[in-house]
C-alpha positions in Angstrom: -0.1 0.1 0.6 1.7 3.1 -1.2 0.1 5.8 0.2 0.9 10.2 0.3 -1.3 12.4 2.3 -1.5 16.0 3.5 1.1 16.1 6.4 1.3 18.5 9.4 4.2 20.0 10.5 5.7 16.9 13.3 5.6 14.5 10.1 6.9 16.7 7.7 10.2 16.6 9.4 9.7 13.1 10.5 9.9 12.6 6.6 13.0 14.4 6.3 14.6 12.6 8.1 14.1 9.4 7.1 15.1 11.2 4.2 18.3 13.2 5.2 19.1 8.4 6.2 17.9 7.0 4.1 20.2 9.1 1.0 23.3 8.5 3.2 22.7 4.6 3.8 22.7 4.3 0.0 25.5 6.3 -0.5 27.7 4.7 2.6 26.5 1.4 0.1 27.5 3.4 -3.1 24.3 2.7 -4.5 21.9 4.4 -6.7 18.4 5.4 -6.4 17.6 2.5 -9.6 19.4 0.2 -7.5 18.0 0.3 -4.0 14.5 0.5 -5.4 15.5 -2.8 -7.3 16.7 -4.5 -4.3 13.2 -2.3 -1.8 11.7 -3.8 -4.8 9.8 0.2 -5.0 9.7 3.1 -7.8 12.7 4.3 -7.9 10.4 7.2 -8.1 9.2 6.8 -5.1 13.4 6.8 -3.3 13.1 10.3 -5.0 10.4 11.0 -3.0 11.6 9.6 0.2 14.6 11.5 0.4 13.7 14.2 -1.3 11.0 14.1 2.4 7.8 14.5 0.0 5.9 11.8 0.9 4.5 10.2 3.9 4.9 5.4 3.3 3.5 3.4 4.7 5.3 1.8 6.7 5.2 -1.2 4.0 8.0 0.8 1.6 9.6 1.9 5.1 9.7 -1.9 5.8 11.2 -2.9 2.2 14.2 0.2 2.1 15.2 -0.3 5.7 15.0 -4.1 5.0 17.6 -3.0 1.7 20.0 -1.6 3.8 20.5 -3.7 6.2 19.3 -1.6 8.8 16.0 -1.8 9.7 12.5 -0.2 10.5 14.0 1.9 14.2 17.2 3.3 12.3 14.9 4.9 9.7 13.2 7.3 12.3 15.8 7.5 15.6 19.0 9.4 15.2 22.3 6.9 14.5 22.8 5.7 17.7 25.7 8.0 19.8 25.1 5.5 23.5 23.7 2.2 24.6 20.8 3.4 26.1 18.3 4.9 24.6 15.3 7.0 26.0 12.7 8.1 24.1 9.8 10.6 25.9 6.5 9.7 26.5 4.6 11.1 22.5 8.6 11.4 20.8 7.5 8.6 19.1 7.5 8.5 15.6 4.0 8.1 14.1 4.3 5.2 11.6 0.6 4.8 9.9 -2.6 7.1 10.9 -6.4 5.5 10.2 -9.5 6.6 9.2 -11.6 6.2 12.2 -8.6 7.2 14.5 -5.8 4.6 15.2 -2.3 5.5 15.2 0.7 3.5 15.2 3.4 4.7 17.0 7.4 3.4 16.5 7.9 4.2 20.4 11.9 2.8 20.5 14.2 -0.6 18.8 17.7 -2.8 18.2 20.2 -2.6 15.9 20.4 -4.7 13.6 21.2 -7.7 12.5 18.4 -9.3 15.6 16.2 -6.1 15.7 13.2 -6.2 17.1 11.0 -3.3 17.2 8.2 -2.0 20.1 5.2 -0.4 18.8 1.8 1.5 21.0 -1.1 1.1 18.3 -4.9 1.8 18.3 -7.1 1.3 16.5 -11.0 3.2 16.1 -13.9 1.9 15.8 -14.5 -0.9 13.6 -10.4 0.1 12.6 -8.3 -2.6 11.2 -4.6 -2.9 9.0 -3.2 -5.0 7.2 -0.1 -5.9 8.6 3.6 -6.4 6.5 4.7 -9.9 5.8 8.0 -9.7 7.0 11.2 -11.3 6.0 11.5 -15.3 6.6 11.9 -15.8 10.9 9.8 -12.7 12.4 7.5 -13.2 14.7 5.1 -10.7 16.7 4.0 -10.3 20.5 1.2 -8.4 21.2 -0.4 -7.3 24.8 -4.5 -5.5 24.2 -4.6 -3.1 26.5 -8.0 -1.2 26.0 -11.1 -2.8 23.8 -10.3 -5.6 21.7 -8.9 -6.9 18.4 -9.3 -10.0 16.7 -5.5 -11.0 15.3 -5.5 -13.1 11.8 -2.4 -15.2 10.8 -3.0 -16.3 8.0 -6.9 -18.6 8.3 -6.6 -18.2 11.6 -8.5 -15.4 13.7 -8.2 -14.9 17.6 -10.1 -12.8 19.6 -8.1 -10.5 22.3 -9.4 -8.7 25.7 -8.1 -6.4 27.4 -4.3 -8.7 28.9 -4.7 -11.0 26.5 -0.9 -11.5 24.3 -0.6 -13.3 21.5 2.8 -14.9 19.7 2.7 -15.3 15.9 4.8 -15.0 12.5 5.3 -12.5 11.0 6.3 -13.7 7.8 3.2 -15.2 6.8 -0.6 -12.6 5.8 -1.6 -11.1 9.8 -3.9 -8.5 10.5 -5.1 -6.7 14.0 -9.2 -5.2 13.7 -11.3 -3.6 16.5 -14.3 -5.1 16.2 -15.7 -2.8 18.4 -18.2 0.3 18.5 -14.7 1.8 21.0 -10.9 2.5 21.1 -8.4 0.1 21.0 -4.7 0.0 22.3 -2.7 -2.8 22.2 1.8 -2.5 22.5 3.0 -5.1 20.1 6.1 -5.8 19.6 8.3 -7.6 16.6 11.8 -10.1 16.4 13.4 -9.4 11.9 16.0 -11.7 13.0 19.5 -11.3 10.5 18.4 -8.2 9.0 21.6 -6.6 6.8 22.5 -9.7 7.1 21.8 -10.7 3.3 21.8 -7.5 1.7 25.4 -6.7 -0.7 26.9 -3.1 -0.2 
């Protein structure tokens, strides 16, 4: 799913920071725009738009680009590591998805490759659904519901979760999260993606 939205100041600043990091990583590898587009399986135009900070790319697009560069998604939205301890204050996480019913996904924290762990704070509005990107082989996801109810579909299996319930499942198959209720749902999501960048030629 690719989409462009009218960006507010915060979103525009994030898009610019992501674009700068993508360009730095691409140039460090001496890759052309075409090479990154080919490895990431996105269009050259999308790569240009991302590097210019002119587009608010989907989470799926960011995953493909970060995997192609071998750095993991958290590295695209965080400054380069300078200290072993990273602090993200409440409200400072990167909002990487917004839904039509008020939902949003915030990447709160993450680790560096090769074994990348992402920690997300998800909110789904009433009756809202998000179809997750199929991750690389070996990826696992863990969810715990903090408010409301959600339904997680993993391949053909559906599981309903209420407050306090947790679920672990493979992230390398089609999956989605849905809020079946008329009130907001909120959940924590951890994504473990092993071996990021190990198969990438620099």
